N, C-alpha and C positions, 0 to 999 in steps of 0.2 A: 595429232586423233585419230586412233585408227576406226575402222568400221564395225557397226556394232550388229549383234544378231541375238534375239531373244525370242521366246516361247511364253505365250501366253493362254488362256483357257480359250479353246477355240468352241466350235458351235457343236451341241450333243452330237455322238455317232448315231450316224445313219447308215443304210443299206452301202455302199458303195460299187460301182461299176467298175471292176479290177480286174476282168478275167477268171481264167480259171484257177482256183490255188487248193493245192496238193499236203499232205502232210509232208512229201518228201520234197530233197532240196529239189527248187524248179526257179525257173521264169516267170514272175506274175506280171502283169502289164496294167499301165494306167495313164490317163490323159491330164495334161498341164495344157494352161492357155494364159499368156500374157497379153496383159490387157493393160491400156494405159495410153497419156497424150504422145503425140510424134516427138523425136527427139529426145527423149528421156533416157534412152539406152537401153530397151527390150531386147533389139535385135544383136545388140554388142554382149548381153549377159547369155543371150542364147548361143552364141558363135562362140566366147570364151568358154561355157561349160561343157559344149558338143566337140569343139574342135580347139581349144586351146589357144587363139588368137583374136585379134583384135586389128582393127582398121580405125584409125581416127575420122575417115569419112563417113557422112551420114548418109544414108541410100536410104530413102522411103520405101519401107516395105508396102508394095501394093497386094491391098488384100489380106493375104495372110501367107507364113511360110512355117516348113515343116521340117522337122529331124526328128530322131530318135538317137538317146542313150541310154546304156545300161548300167547300173549300178549294183555294187554287193550290199544284200544288208548285213546288219551285226548277227542275225541269227544263220547269217552261210547263205542263203536265197539271195536270187537276183531280182530285180526290178526294171523293167524296160519300161522305159518312158516314152511316151509321144508326146512333143513338145510341138506346141500350136502356137506362132509371134503371128499377131493380129497389128494389123495398120492402125496407126494412131492417128491419123488424119479425120477429122471431122466425117469427112464423104465414105468414110471405112466404117464410122460406127454400127451404121444399119446390118453389116455382115457377121459381127461380134457373136450376135445369138447362135448364129449357125455352130459354131466351132465352141460357147463355152456350155450348151444346154445340157451336154452327156459326158461333161468335164468332173475328174475328181479332184484338181487342182487349179485355184487360179490365182494368177500370181499379177496382183497390182504393183504397176511400177512406177515413180517419179524421179523428177532432177531434183537432186536437195539444192541446187543452184537458182531454180526456179520455183517461186511459191504456189503459181497457179497449176502447176501440174501434181502439185501434193492436192491443193484443192480439188483437182477432179477426180481425185480417190474417193470423195463421196458420190460422184454421180456413177461409178461402178459400182461400190457397196450398193446404193439403192437398184441398179439394175440386176443384182447377182442375189438381190434379198429373198426372192422366192423361192430361188435355187438353195440357198442356204439353209431356210428352214425346211423347205422338202427333202432334200437329199443330202443334206449336210455335209458340203463338200467343204476342203480347206481353203482358206483363204489367206494368201501372205503378202503383206505391203512391203514395199521395197523400194528403199531409197537408195539411187545409184548415183556416181559420180562422186564417192565420198572422200575419194585420194585428193580430191581439190582442197584449198586453203579454206580455214573455217570464215575467212572475210569472206570469202564467195559464197557462202552457203544462205542460202532464204530459209531452210528449213533444217534444223537443230535435231540431233538426235533425241533430247528431251522432248519437243514437240511429236516425232515422229513415232517415240515408244506409247505417248501418252494416249493419240488417236487409235493404237493398235488397243492397246489395253482397255480402253472405253468401247473399242467394238469387237473385244474377245478372236481376235487373229493373230496369225503370225507378223513378226516385225522382224526386216533387217537392213542391213545396209549394205550397199557391195562399190567395186569397182570392178566395171568389165573393162576398163585401161590395164588395171595392175593385176587383177584378176582375185585382188582382197573380198573376202565371204562369199564369194561366190559357189566353192565347192561344197561351204558350212551349209549354205541355205539348201542345197539340194539334197545333202545328207540329213538335215533335219529335218525335210518336209517326207522323206522316202522313209524314215525311221516311224513317222508319222502315220504314215499311210500304213506302214507292217503293224504297229499297233491296232487300225480298226480293223484291218484284214484277221489278226487274230482273234479279235475281240467278237469278231461275226462270226468268227468259227468256234469261239469257245477254248482257244488254244491258250497255255501259259508261255509266255516266252523266256 
């Protein structure tokens, strides 16, 4: 069974802090922050997208890690992503607000083979609630390790999609190990950002 990716109705459009936007082809900027429990694969998704590599060894993210990646949008413009990977251990959770307070996109990651990591998504949704209402940030929930056999999975695609639909957020399943679904996830979110940018400027795409 392949990895799933879907779009649901997101929060109402509001002003996004995405840098300078012009009508000409150019590079705009936005900030992504990865949130979720330890060992769900946040860093692995991060590495797969930015460097197209994967290591099977789990290394705890101490505090936060940062990378940049640039993607071309369908309208010919470019989007420069500032990607922040936060540590998932309990001792680092207090630092997370320092990084998501001015973010444009929050990527909430869980491990499809570990139900408790999926249950933790509710914690992050509650943490982000005021930002969702105030800033209209884009939220994506991502079930990682979807390459593993169905028998190993504790959270199936239907359960993930239902939660995303109920909370009006984006949903995707990825495999950082194989790369399945990773690029599609970032392309979907980048185009959503572009739509919000165009709407805020009254530009027809």
